[in-house]
C-alpha positions as a Markdown table, in Angstrom:
| # | Residue | x | y | z |
|---|---|---|---|---|
| 1 | Met | -18.6 | -37.0 | 5.2 |
| 2 | Arg | -20.9 | -34.1 | 4.4 |
| 3 | Ile | -21.4 | -30.8 | 6.2 |
| 4 | Val | -24.9 | -30.7 | 7.6 |
| 5 | Arg | -26.3 | -27.4 | 8.8 |
| 6 | Ile | -28.2 | -27.8 | 12.0 |
| 7 | Val | -30.8 | -25.0 | 12.8 |
| 8 | Arg | -32.0 | -24.5 | 16.3 |
| 9 | Ile | -34.6 | -22.0 | 17.5 |
| 10 | Val | -33.4 | -20.3 | 20.8 |
| 11 | Arg | -35.0 | -17.6 | 22.9 |
| 12 | Ile | -32.7 | -14.7 | 24.1 |
| 13 | Ala | -34.2 | -11.9 | 26.1 |
| 14 | Gly | -37.6 | -12.8 | 24.9 |
| 15 | Val | -36.7 | -12.7 | 21.2 |
| 16 | Val | -36.8 | -15.8 | 19.1 |
| 17 | Arg | -33.5 | -16.2 | 17.1 |
| 18 | Leu | -32.0 | -18.8 | 14.9 |
| 19 | Ala | -28.8 | -20.5 | 16.0 |
| 20 | Val | -27.0 | -22.2 | 13.1 |
| 21 | Ala | -24.2 | -24.7 | 13.6 |
| 22 | Ala | -22.3 | -26.4 | 10.9 |
| 23 | Met | -21.2 | -29.9 | 12.0 |
| 24 | Leu | -19.3 | -32.7 | 10.3 |
| 25 | Val | -21.5 | -35.7 | 10.6 |
| 26 | Ala | -21.5 | -39.1 | 8.9 |
| 27 | Ala | -24.2 | -38.9 | 6.2 |
| 28 | Pro | -25.0 | -41.2 | 3.4 |
| 29 | Ala | -23.2 | -40.2 | 0.1 |
| 30 | Met | -25.3 | -39.0 | -2.7 |
| 31 | Ala | -26.1 | -41.8 | -5.2 |
| 32 | Ala | -23.9 | -41.7 | -8.3 |
| 33 | Val | -25.5 | -40.1 | -11.3 |
| 34 | Lys | -26.8 | -42.6 | -13.8 |
| 35 | Val | -25.1 | -42.0 | -17.1 |
| 36 | Cys | -26.2 | -43.5 | -20.4 |
| 37 | Asp | -23.5 | -43.0 | -23.0 |
| 38 | Val | -25.1 | -43.3 | -26.4 |
| 39 | Leu | -21.9 | -45.0 | -27.7 |
| 40 | Gln | -22.6 | -47.9 | -25.3 |
| 41 | Phe | -26.1 | -48.3 | -26.9 |
| 42 | Gly | -24.6 | -48.7 | -30.4 |
| 43 | Ala | -24.2 | -45.1 | -31.6 |
| 44 | Lys | -21.3 | -44.6 | -34.0 |
| 45 | Gly | -20.9 | -40.8 | -33.8 |
| 46 | Asp | -19.3 | -40.8 | -37.3 |
| 47 | Gly | -21.7 | -38.2 | -38.9 |
| 48 | Val | -22.7 | -40.8 | -41.5 |
| 49 | Thr | -24.5 | -43.6 | -39.7 |
| 50 | Lys | -27.9 | -42.8 | -38.4 |
| 51 | Asp | -27.8 | -43.1 | -34.6 |
| 52 | Thr | -31.5 | -42.4 | -34.0 |
| 53 | Lys | -32.3 | -45.8 | -32.5 |
| 54 | Ala | -29.2 | -45.9 | -30.2 |
| 55 | Ile | -29.9 | -42.3 | -28.9 |
| 56 | Gln | -33.5 | -43.1 | -28.2 |
| 57 | Ala | -32.6 | -46.3 | -26.5 |
| 58 | Ala | -30.2 | -44.5 | -24.2 |
| 59 | Ile | -33.0 | -41.9 | -23.4 |
| 60 | Asp | -35.5 | -44.6 | -22.7 |
| 61 | Glu | -33.1 | -46.5 | -20.4 |
| 62 | Cys | -31.9 | -43.4 | -18.5 |
| 63 | Ala | -35.4 | -42.1 | -17.9 |
| 64 | Lys | -36.8 | -45.4 | -16.6 |
| 65 | Ala | -37.1 | -44.1 | -13.1 |
| 66 | Gly | -39.1 | -41.1 | -14.4 |
| 67 | Pro | -39.5 | -37.8 | -12.8 |
| 68 | Ala | -40.8 | -39.3 | -9.5 |
| 69 | Ala | -37.2 | -40.1 | -8.7 |
| 70 | Ile | -36.2 | -36.4 | -8.6 |
| 71 | Arg | -39.5 | -34.7 | -7.9 |
| 72 | Ala | -38.8 | -32.2 | -5.1 |
| 73 | Ser | -41.0 | -32.1 | -2.0 |
| 74 | Gly | -43.3 | -29.1 | -2.1 |
| 75 | Asp | -43.4 | -29.2 | -5.9 |
| 76 | Gln | -46.9 | -27.9 | -6.0 |
| 77 | Leu | -46.0 | -24.8 | -3.9 |
| 78 | Ala | -44.9 | -21.6 | -5.5 |
| 79 | Gln | -41.3 | -21.7 | -6.5 |
| 80 | Pro | -39.0 | -19.2 | -8.2 |
| 81 | Val | -38.4 | -19.9 | -11.9 |
| 82 | Gly | -35.7 | -22.5 | -12.3 |
| 83 | Ala | -35.6 | -23.5 | -8.6 |
| 84 | Leu | -36.7 | -27.1 | -9.3 |
| 85 | Thr | -34.2 | -27.6 | -12.1 |
| 86 | Ala | -31.1 | -26.1 | -10.4 |
| 87 | His | -29.5 | -29.5 | -9.8 |
| 88 | Ser | -30.3 | -31.0 | -13.3 |
| 89 | Ser | -26.6 | -32.0 | -13.6 |
| 90 | Glu | -27.3 | -34.6 | -10.9 |
| 91 | Trp | -30.2 | -36.2 | -12.8 |
| 92 | Pro | -29.9 | -39.4 | -14.9 |
| 93 | Thr | -27.9 | -38.2 | -17.9 |
| 94 | Val | -27.8 | -39.3 | -21.5 |
| 95 | Lys | -24.3 | -38.4 | -22.8 |
| 96 | Leu | -23.2 | -37.5 | -26.3 |
| 97 | Ser | -19.4 | -37.0 | -26.5 |
| 98 | Gly | -16.6 | -37.2 | -29.0 |
| 99 | Gly | -18.4 | -37.3 | -32.3 |
| 100 | Thr | -21.1 | -36.1 | -34.7 |
| 101 | Phe | -24.3 | -38.1 | -34.0 |
| 102 | Leu | -26.6 | -38.1 | -37.1 |
| 103 | Ser | -30.2 | -38.7 | -36.1 |
| 104 | Gly | -33.8 | -38.4 | -37.0 |
| 105 | Pro | -36.3 | -37.0 | -34.5 |
| 106 | Ile | -35.8 | -38.0 | -30.8 |
| 107 | Leu | -38.2 | -37.8 | -27.9 |
| 108 | Leu | -36.9 | -36.7 | -24.5 |
| 109 | Lys | -38.4 | -38.2 | -21.4 |
| 110 | Gly | -39.1 | -36.8 | -17.9 |
| 111 | Gly | -36.5 | -37.0 | -15.2 |
| 112 | Met | -33.4 | -36.8 | -17.3 |
| 113 | Thr | -30.7 | -34.6 | -18.7 |
| 114 | Leu | -29.3 | -34.7 | -22.2 |
| 115 | Asp | -25.7 | -33.7 | -22.0 |
| 116 | Val | -24.2 | -32.7 | -25.4 |
| 117 | Glu | -20.5 | -32.3 | -24.4 |
| 118 | Lys | -18.1 | -29.8 | -25.9 |
| 119 | Gly | -17.1 | -30.9 | -29.4 |
| 120 | Ala | -20.1 | -33.2 | -29.8 |
| 121 | Val | -22.7 | -32.5 | -32.4 |
| 122 | Leu | -26.3 | -33.8 | -32.5 |
| 123 | Leu | -26.9 | -33.5 | -36.2 |
| 124 | Ala | -30.4 | -33.7 | -37.7 |
| 125 | Ser | -30.9 | -36.1 | -40.6 |
| 126 | Pro | -31.3 | -34.3 | -43.9 |
| 127 | Asp | -33.7 | -37.0 | -45.2 |
| 128 | Arg | -37.3 | -35.6 | -45.1 |
| 129 | Ala | -38.7 | -39.1 | -44.9 |
| 130 | Asp | -37.3 | -39.4 | -41.4 |
| 131 | Tyr | -39.7 | -36.9 | -40.0 |
| 132 | Pro | -43.2 | -38.3 | -39.5 |
| 133 | Met | -46.3 | -36.1 | -39.5 |
| 134 | Val | -47.6 | -35.0 | -36.1 |
| 135 | Thr | -50.2 | -32.5 | -34.8 |
| 136 | Phe | -48.8 | -29.4 | -33.2 |
| 137 | Ala | -50.9 | -26.3 | -32.1 |
| 138 | Gly | -53.9 | -27.9 | -34.0 |
| 139 | His | -52.0 | -28.1 | -37.3 |
| 140 | Arg | -50.5 | -31.0 | -39.1 |
| 141 | Thr | -46.7 | -30.6 | -39.4 |
| 142 | Val | -43.6 | -32.8 | -39.1 |
| 143 | Gln | -42.1 | -34.0 | -35.9 |
| 144 | Pro | -39.5 | -31.6 | -34.3 |
| 145 | Phe | -35.9 | -32.8 | -34.3 |
| 146 | Val | -35.8 | -32.9 | -30.4 |
| 147 | Ser | -38.9 | -32.7 | -28.3 |
| 148 | Ala | -40.4 | -33.5 | -25.0 |
| 149 | Val | -44.2 | -33.9 | -24.9 |
| 150 | Gly | -46.2 | -34.0 | -21.6 |
| 151 | Gln | -43.1 | -34.4 | -19.5 |
| 152 | Glu | -41.5 | -32.7 | -16.4 |
| 153 | Tyr | -38.0 | -32.3 | -15.2 |
| 154 | Val | -36.2 | -32.2 | -18.5 |
| 155 | Ala | -32.7 | -30.6 | -19.1 |
| 156 | Ile | -30.4 | -30.1 | -22.1 |
| 157 | Glu | -26.9 | -29.1 | -21.1 |
| 158 | Gly | -23.3 | -29.1 | -22.2 |
| 159 | Glu | -21.1 | -27.1 | -24.5 |
| 160 | Gly | -21.9 | -29.0 | -27.7 |
| 161 | Thr | -24.1 | -28.3 | -30.7 |
| 162 | Ile | -27.6 | -29.3 | -31.8 |
| 163 | Asp | -27.7 | -28.7 | -35.6 |
| 164 | Gly | -31.0 | -28.9 | -37.5 |
| 165 | Ser | -29.5 | -29.4 | -41.0 |
| 166 | Gly | -31.9 | -26.6 | -42.1 |
| 167 | Lys | -30.7 | -25.9 | -45.6 |
| 168 | Val | -32.6 | -28.9 | -47.1 |
| 169 | Trp | -35.8 | -27.5 | -45.5 |
| 170 | Trp | -35.2 | -23.9 | -46.4 |
| 171 | Asp | -34.7 | -24.9 | -50.1 |
| 172 | Tyr | -37.8 | -27.1 | -49.8 |
| 173 | Val | -40.1 | -24.2 | -48.7 |
| 174 | Gln | -38.8 | -21.7 | -51.2 |
| 175 | Gly | -41.7 | -20.3 | -53.1 |
| 176 | Ala | -44.3 | -22.2 | -51.2 |
| 177 | Lys | -47.6 | -20.5 | -50.4 |
| 178 | Asp | -47.8 | -19.5 | -46.7 |
| 179 | Gly | -44.5 | -21.2 | -46.1 |
| 180 | Gly | -44.0 | -19.5 | -42.8 |
| 181 | Val | -47.4 | -20.4 | -41.4 |
| 182 | Leu | -48.2 | -23.6 | -39.4 |
| 183 | Gly | -50.3 | -26.0 | -41.3 |
| 184 | Asn | -49.0 | -25.2 | -44.8 |
| 185 | Asp | -48.3 | -27.9 | -47.3 |
| 186 | His | -44.5 | -27.6 | -47.0 |
| 187 | Pro | -44.1 | -28.4 | -43.3 |
| 188 | Arg | -40.6 | -28.1 | -41.7 |
| 189 | Pro | -39.3 | -29.4 | -38.4 |
| 190 | Met | -38.7 | -27.2 | -35.4 |
| 191 | Gly | -35.4 | -27.6 | -33.6 |
| 192 | Val | -36.2 | -28.2 | -29.9 |
| 193 | Val | -39.8 | -28.2 | -28.6 |
| 194 | Phe | -41.1 | -28.5 | -25.0 |
| 195 | Asp | -44.7 | -29.3 | -25.5 |
| 196 | His | -47.0 | -29.3 | -22.4 |
| 197 | Thr | -43.8 | -29.8 | -20.4 |
| 198 | Arg | -42.7 | -28.2 | -17.2 |
| 199 | His | -39.6 | -27.7 | -15.1 |
| 200 | Val | -37.1 | -27.4 | -18.0 |
| 201 | Arg | -33.5 | -26.2 | -18.1 |
| 202 | Met | -31.5 | -25.6 | -21.2 |
| 203 | Glu | -28.0 | -24.3 | -20.6 |
| 204 | Gly | -24.7 | -24.0 | -22.4 |
| 205 | Val | -25.4 | -25.6 | -25.8 |
| 206 | Thr | -25.4 | -24.1 | -29.3 |
| 207 | Val | -28.6 | -24.6 | -31.3 |
| 208 | Gln | -28.3 | -23.8 | -35.0 |
| 209 | Asn | -29.8 | -24.2 | -38.4 |
| 210 | Ser | -33.2 | -25.5 | -37.5 |
| 211 | Gly | -35.6 | -26.1 | -40.4 |
| 212 | Phe | -38.2 | -23.8 | -38.7 |
| 213 | Trp | -38.5 | -22.2 | -35.3 |
| 214 | Gln | -35.5 | -23.2 | -33.2 |
| 215 | Ile | -36.5 | -23.4 | -29.6 |
| 216 | Val | -40.3 | -23.5 | -28.7 |
| 217 | Pro | -41.9 | -23.9 | -25.3 |
| 218 | Tyr | -45.5 | -24.7 | -26.1 |
| 219 | Tyr | -48.0 | -24.7 | -23.3 |
| 220 | Ala | -45.0 | -25.1 | -21.0 |
| 221 | Asp | -44.2 | -23.8 | -17.6 |
| 222 | Asp | -41.1 | -23.1 | -15.5 |
| 223 | Leu | -38.3 | -23.0 | -18.1 |
| 224 | Val | -34.8 | -21.6 | -17.9 |
| 225 | Phe | -32.7 | -20.8 | -21.1 |
| 226 | Arg | -29.3 | -19.7 | -20.0 |
| 227 | Asn | -25.9 | -19.2 | -21.7 |
| 228 | Leu | -27.2 | -20.4 | -25.1 |
| 229 | Arg | -25.9 | -19.6 | -28.6 |
| 230 | Ile | -28.7 | -19.7 | -31.2 |
| 231 | Thr | -27.7 | -19.1 | -34.8 |
| 232 | Ala | -28.8 | -19.5 | -38.5 |
| 233 | Pro | -27.8 | -17.7 | -41.6 |
| 234 | Lys | -30.4 | -15.6 | -43.6 |
| 235 | Ser | -33.1 | -18.2 | -43.7 |
| 236 | Pro | -36.9 | -18.4 | -43.5 |
| 237 | Asn | -38.6 | -18.4 | -40.0 |
| 238 | Thr | -35.6 | -19.5 | -38.0 |
| 239 | Asp | -36.7 | -17.7 | -34.9 |
| 240 | Ala | -34.4 | -18.3 | -31.9 |
| 241 | Ile | -36.8 | -18.7 | -29.0 |
| 242 | Asp | -40.6 | -18.6 | -29.4 |
| 243 | Pro | -42.5 | -19.0 | -26.1 |
| 244 | Phe | -46.0 | -20.0 | -27.2 |
| 245 | Ser | -48.8 | -19.9 | -24.6 |
| 246 | Ser | -46.1 | -20.6 | -21.9 |
| 247 | Ser | -45.4 | -19.0 | -18.6 |
| 248 | Asn | -42.7 | -18.5 | -15.9 |
| 249 | Ile | -39.7 | -18.3 | -18.2 |
| 250 | Leu | -36.2 | -17.0 | -17.7 |
| 251 | Ile | -34.1 | -16.2 | -20.8 |
| 252 | Asp | -30.6 | -15.2 | -19.5 |
| 253 | His | -27.4 | -14.5 | -21.4 |
| 254 | Val | -28.6 | -15.8 | -24.8 |
| 255 | Tyr | -26.8 | -14.8 | -28.0 |
| 256 | Ser | -29.0 | -14.9 | -31.0 |
| 257 | Ser | -28.2 | -14.3 | -34.7 |
| 258 | Thr | -30.9 | -15.8 | -37.0 |
| 259 | Gly | -33.0 | -15.4 | -40.1 |
| 260 | Asp | -36.1 | -14.2 | -38.2 |
| 261 | Asp | -37.2 | -13.1 | -34.7 |
| 262 | Asn | -34.5 | -13.2 | -32.1 |
| 263 | Ile | -37.3 | -13.8 | -29.7 |
| 264 | Ala | -41.0 | -14.0 | -30.5 |
| 265 | Ile | -43.5 | -14.4 | -27.7 |
| 266 | Lys | -46.7 | -16.0 | -29.1 |
| 267 | Ser | -50.0 | -17.3 | -27.7 |
| 268 | Gly | -52.4 | -18.4 | -30.4 |
| 269 | Ala | -52.8 | -18.9 | -34.1 |
| 270 | Ile | -54.2 | -16.5 | -36.8 |
| 271 | Asp | -58.0 | -16.6 | -36.8 |
| 272 | Ser | -58.0 | -18.8 | -33.7 |
| 273 | Pro | -61.4 | -19.9 | -32.6 |
| 274 | Gly | -60.1 | -20.2 | -29.1 |
| 275 | Pro | -59.7 | -20.7 | -26.3 |
| 276 | Asp | -56.0 | -19.8 | -26.1 |
| 277 | Ala | -53.8 | -19.7 | -23.1 |
| 278 | Pro | -51.7 | -16.5 | -22.6 |
| 279 | Ser | -47.9 | -16.3 | -22.3 |
| 280 | Arg | -47.0 | -14.7 | -18.9 |
| 281 | Asn | -44.2 | -14.0 | -16.5 |
| 282 | Ile | -41.3 | -13.9 | -18.9 |
| 283 | Thr | -38.0 | -12.3 | -18.0 |
| 284 | Ile | -35.3 | -11.7 | -20.6 |
| 285 | Val | -31.9 | -10.3 | -19.3 |
| 286 | Asp | -28.4 | -9.8 | -20.5 |
| 287 | Cys | -28.9 | -11.0 | -24.1 |
| 288 | Thr | -27.2 | -10.0 | -27.3 |
| 289 | Phe | -29.1 | -10.0 | -30.6 |
| 290 | Glu | -27.4 | -9.5 | -34.0 |
| 291 | Asn | -29.0 | -10.6 | -37.3 |
| 292 | Gly | -32.7 | -11.1 | -36.9 |
| 293 | His | -36.0 | -9.2 | -36.4 |
| 294 | Gly | -35.4 | -8.2 | -32.8 |
| 295 | Leu | -37.2 | -8.9 | -29.5 |
| 296 | Ser | -40.8 | -9.4 | -30.5 |
| 297 | Ile | -44.2 | -9.9 | -28.8 |
| 298 | Gly | -46.5 | -11.3 | -31.5 |
| 299 | Ser | -47.7 | -11.4 | -34.1 |
| 300 | Glu | -49.9 | -14.4 | -33.2 |
| 301 | Ile | -51.2 | -13.5 | -29.7 |
| 302 | Ala | -54.8 | -14.7 | -29.6 |
| 303 | Gly | -54.3 | -15.7 | -26.0 |
| 304 | Gly | -52.6 | -12.5 | -24.9 |
| 305 | Val | -49.3 | -11.7 | -23.3 |
| 306 | Gln | -48.7 | -10.2 | -19.8 |
| 307 | Asn | -45.9 | -9.6 | -17.4 |
| 308 | Val | -42.8 | -9.5 | -19.7 |
| 309 | His | -39.6 | -7.8 | -18.5 |
| 310 | Ala | -36.6 | -7.3 | -20.7 |
| 311 | Glu | -33.5 | -5.6 | -19.3 |
| 312 | Arg | -29.9 | -5.1 | -20.4 |
| 313 | Ile | -30.4 | -6.2 | -24.0 |
| 314 | His | -27.9 | -5.4 | -26.7 |
| 315 | Phe | -29.0 | -5.1 | -30.4 |
| 316 | Asn | -26.4 | -4.9 | -33.1 |
| 317 | Gly | -27.6 | -4.9 | -36.7 |
| 318 | Thr | -31.1 | -6.3 | -36.2 |
| 319 | Asp | -34.0 | -5.3 | -38.4 |
| 320 | Gln | -36.0 | -4.2 | -35.4 |
| 321 | Gly | -35.2 | -3.6 | -31.8 |
| 322 | Ile | -38.3 | -3.5 | -29.6 |
| 323 | Arg | -41.3 | -4.9 | -31.4 |
| 324 | Ile | -44.9 | -5.6 | -30.4 |
| 325 | Lys | -47.1 | -6.6 | -33.3 |
| 326 | Ala | -50.5 | -8.0 | -34.1 |
| 327 | Asn | -53.6 | -7.4 | -36.2 |
| 328 | Arg | -57.3 | -7.7 | -36.0 |
| 329 | Asp | -57.2 | -11.4 | -36.8 |
| 330 | Arg | -54.6 | -12.5 | -34.2 |
| 331 | Gly | -54.6 | -10.1 | -31.2 |
| 332 | Asn | -55.6 | -10.0 | -27.5 |
| 333 | Asp | -54.5 | -8.2 | -24.3 |
| 334 | Val | -50.9 | -7.3 | -24.1 |
| 335 | Ser | -50.0 | -5.5 | -20.9 |
| 336 | Asn | -47.5 | -5.0 | -18.1 |
| 337 | Ile | -44.6 | -5.0 | -20.5 |
| 338 | Thr | -41.2 | -3.3 | -19.6 |
| 339 | Phe | -38.0 | -2.8 | -21.6 |
| 340 | Lys | -35.2 | -1.3 | -19.6 |
| 341 | Asp | -31.5 | -0.5 | -20.2 |
| 342 | Ile | -31.4 | -1.2 | -23.9 |
| 343 | Asp | -28.7 | -0.3 | -26.4 |
| 344 | Met | -29.0 | -0.5 | -30.2 |
| 345 | Val | -26.4 | 0.0 | -33.0 |
| 346 | Asp | -27.4 | -0.1 | -36.7 |
| 347 | Val | -30.9 | -1.3 | -36.0 |
| 348 | Lys | -33.3 | -0.5 | -38.9 |
| 349 | Thr | -36.3 | 0.3 | -36.8 |
| 350 | Ser | -35.6 | 1.0 | -33.1 |
| 351 | Ile | -39.2 | 0.8 | -31.7 |
| 352 | Leu | -42.1 | -0.8 | -33.6 |
| 353 | Ile | -45.4 | -1.1 | -31.9 |
| 354 | Ser | -48.1 | -1.8 | -34.4 |
| 355 | Glu | -51.6 | -3.3 | -34.6 |
| 356 | Tyr | -51.3 | -3.6 | -38.4 |
| 357 | Tyr | -48.9 | -6.5 | -38.9 |
| 358 | Pro | -47.4 | -7.4 | -41.3 |
| 359 | Lys | -47.5 | -3.7 | -42.2 |
| 360 | Ala | -45.9 | -1.2 | -39.8 |
| 361 | Met | -48.3 | 1.6 | -40.7 |
| 362 | Pro | -51.8 | 1.7 | -42.3 |
| 363 | Glu | -52.0 | 3.0 | -45.8 |
| 364 | Gly | -54.4 | 5.9 | -45.8 |
| 365 | Pro | -57.4 | 6.5 | -43.4 |
| 366 | Val | -58.6 | 3.6 | -41.2 |
| 367 | Asp | -62.2 | 3.0 | -40.3 |
| 368 | Ala | -63.0 | 1.7 | -36.8 |
| 369 | Ala | -64.1 | -1.9 | -36.7 |
| 370 | Pro | -66.1 | -3.7 | -34.0 |
| 371 | Val | -64.1 | -4.8 | -31.0 |
| 372 | Glu | -64.0 | -8.6 | -31.1 |
| 373 | Arg | -62.2 | -11.5 | -29.4 |
| 374 | Leu | -59.1 | -11.1 | -31.5 |
| 375 | Thr | -58.9 | -7.3 | -31.4 |
| 376 | Pro | -55.4 | -6.4 | -30.1 |
| 377 | His | -55.3 | -4.2 | -26.9 |
| 378 | Phe | -51.8 | -2.9 | -26.1 |
| 379 | His | -51.5 | -1.0 | -22.8 |
| 380 | Asn | -49.3 | -0.6 | -19.7 |
| 381 | Ile | -46.0 | -0.5 | -21.5 |
| 382 | Arg | -42.8 | 1.0 | -20.1 |
| 383 | Ile | -39.7 | 1.7 | -22.2 |
| 384 | Glu | -36.8 | 3.1 | -20.2 |
| 385 | Asn | -33.1 | 4.0 | -20.7 |
| 386 | Val | -32.8 | 3.2 | -24.4 |
| 387 | Lys | -29.9 | 4.4 | -26.5 |
| 388 | Ser | -30.1 | 3.8 | -30.3 |
| 389 | Val | -27.5 | 5.0 | -32.8 |
| 390 | His | -27.4 | 4.8 | -36.6 |
| 391 | Ser | -31.0 | 3.7 | -36.9 |
| 392 | Ala | -32.9 | 4.0 | -40.2 |
| 393 | Trp | -36.2 | 4.8 | -38.5 |
| 394 | Ala | -36.7 | 5.9 | -34.9 |
| 395 | Gly | -39.9 | 4.0 | -34.8 |
| 396 | Val | -43.7 | 3.8 | -34.9 |
| 397 | Ile | -46.3 | 3.5 | -32.3 |
| 398 | Val | -49.7 | 3.0 | -33.9 |
| 399 | Gly | -52.9 | 1.3 | -32.7 |
| 400 | Leu | -56.3 | 0.7 | -34.2 |
| 401 | Pro | -59.0 | 3.4 | -34.1 |
| 402 | Glu | -61.2 | 1.0 | -32.1 |
| 403 | Ser | -58.4 | 0.0 | -29.9 |
| 404 | Pro | -55.7 | 2.6 | -29.4 |
| 405 | Val | -52.4 | 1.9 | -27.7 |
| 406 | Val | -52.7 | 3.5 | -24.2 |
| 407 | Asp | -50.7 | 3.9 | -21.1 |
| 408 | Ile | -47.3 | 3.7 | -22.8 |
| 409 | Glu | -44.3 | 5.7 | -21.3 |
| 410 | Leu | -41.0 | 6.4 | -22.9 |
| 411 | Lys | -38.4 | 7.5 | -20.3 |
| 412 | Asn | -34.8 | 8.5 | -21.1 |
| 413 | Val | -35.1 | 7.2 | -24.6 |
| 414 | Asn | -32.5 | 8.6 | -27.0 |
| 415 | Ile | -32.6 | 7.7 | -30.7 |
| 416 | Glu | -30.4 | 8.9 | -33.5 |
| 417 | Ala | -32.0 | 7.9 | -36.8 |
| 418 | Ala | -32.4 | 9.0 | -40.4 |
| 419 | Lys | -36.2 | 9.2 | -40.0 |
| 420 | Gly | -38.2 | 10.3 | -37.0 |
| 421 | Met | -40.9 | 8.6 | -34.9 |
| 422 | Gln | -44.6 | 8.4 | -35.9 |
| 423 | Ile | -47.4 | 8.0 | -33.5 |
| 424 | Gly | -51.1 | 7.3 | -34.4 |
| 425 | Tyr | -54.1 | 6.1 | -32.4 |
| 426 | Ala | -51.8 | 6.0 | -29.4 |
| 427 | Glu | -51.5 | 7.9 | -26.2 |
| 428 | Val | -47.8 | 8.2 | -25.3 |
| 429 | Lys | -46.3 | 9.8 | -22.3 |
| 430 | Gln | -42.6 | 10.8 | -22.3 |
| 431 | Asp | -39.9 | 11.9 | -19.9 |
| 432 | Gly | -36.6 | 12.5 | -21.6 |
| 433 | Leu | -37.5 | 11.4 | -25.1 |
| 434 | Val | -34.9 | 12.7 | -27.6 |
| 435 | Val | -35.1 | 11.8 | -31.3 |
| 436 | Ser | -32.5 | 13.2 | -33.6 |
| 437 | Thr | -33.0 | 12.9 | -37.4 |
| 438 | Thr | -30.8 | 13.2 | -40.4 |
| 439 | Asp | -33.3 | 13.3 | -43.3 |
| 440 | Gly | -35.0 | 16.5 | -42.3 |
| 441 | Ser | -38.1 | 14.9 | -40.9 |
| 442 | Lys | -39.6 | 15.9 | -37.6 |
| 443 | Pro | -38.3 | 14.0 | -34.6 |
| 444 | Val | -41.9 | 13.0 | -33.8 |
| 445 | Thr | -44.9 | 13.1 | -36.2 |
| 446 | Leu | -48.4 | 12.7 | -34.8 |
| 447 | Gly | -51.0 | 11.1 | -37.1 |
| 448 | Pro | -54.7 | 10.6 | -36.5 |
| 449 | Gly | -55.5 | 9.7 | -32.9 |
| 450 | Gly | -51.8 | 10.3 | -31.9 |
| 451 | Ala | -50.9 | 12.1 | -28.7 |
| 452 | Leu | -47.6 | 12.8 | -27.0 |
| 453 | Ala | -47.4 | 14.5 | -23.6 |
| 454 | Ala | -45.1 | 14.7 | -20.6 |
| 455 | Val | -45.3 | 12.1 | -17.9 |
| 456 | Gly | -47.6 | 13.4 | -15.2 |
| 457 | Ser | -49.6 | 15.7 | -17.5 |
| 458 | Lys | -53.3 | 15.2 | -18.0 |
């Protein structure tokens, strides 16, 4: 039996009202969820035997019906982020349980859930030969550990762990030229990649120790990342979540402690010839960031970034807190950005908004350059209700002379730092900005082109 809600439209006193009745009626039971246990496909789960073929066989079998079997009616209509993946636990499911499953790269298919159960580990092979070369973002690199390419309706759930065996890759890239740039001659595998994939849910799992960026939506749409733990020790380029030219994303209750950006929103490569799609409509809420470089937009944003909202974010010991970064060789429009209800403890630089990346500030006078396709343009930025204590540097807001930072407001921002804030080539409005310093520097120093005024003033 199922409870079926019957809705009738009735007219009372000339007004149309809804009458809702709950009735017990005989209804067909939901079909049992198809489960493909990788152990039944020959996986050993002993942490020694490579289970790649068995895991991929389970994926291929479980996803035979494809996304058509679960595609919701009205899929093409506007839907809230995550609405179409809310019942991913009812999709055909590949199960990993009760062991450590050593594997080379695997490809997820549409219309399925990968369930890594509590206590289970999906462990990346440390053998570099297991990772074939592929093209990603126009560059040759090695295949990610876990990826979905051109799929829809894909979920990764459970309370288990996806471990990228990163140390072998971190050692491999040590001393390499441009080791942190895509397309270098020491490529490393990303952890989990959703490439041109939509309707994605990733919930509950731990992702750790990827060789390169850990979770990457690339030209992806409608993704939920919830209740995740993403970690790595001090290590090169182990960003936690890097949305890249992707839109309609919810990042909710994520703990991140990594060797690089806790989040880095990107949208195009350095010196990109274009065209590049923007990253848009990204909400980040109730997250905690510890070791890492903070919540970043950039630096590679050749397609632009719009409509980002971050709220109730806790920073503890990160190198930066709020960071928006670009340069003349990798910028575009960055607008409609809000940070609200933010607290920081022991963050080195509380607010860093700079168009000079990788530097925070220019060295000496800067001449204006022609405005071109990759010129960064930062505007319509709101930072509200921020409390930062024990910071080394309150921050910097600095634009280019040909493209100043404009329409930026700091409201109820209280920063206790050794060094004050510096503003240059930027028009900043404030309401309740308080900066306290311990090194004797001014709370706020205005450089060339810098302006600070009260909200509402002209």
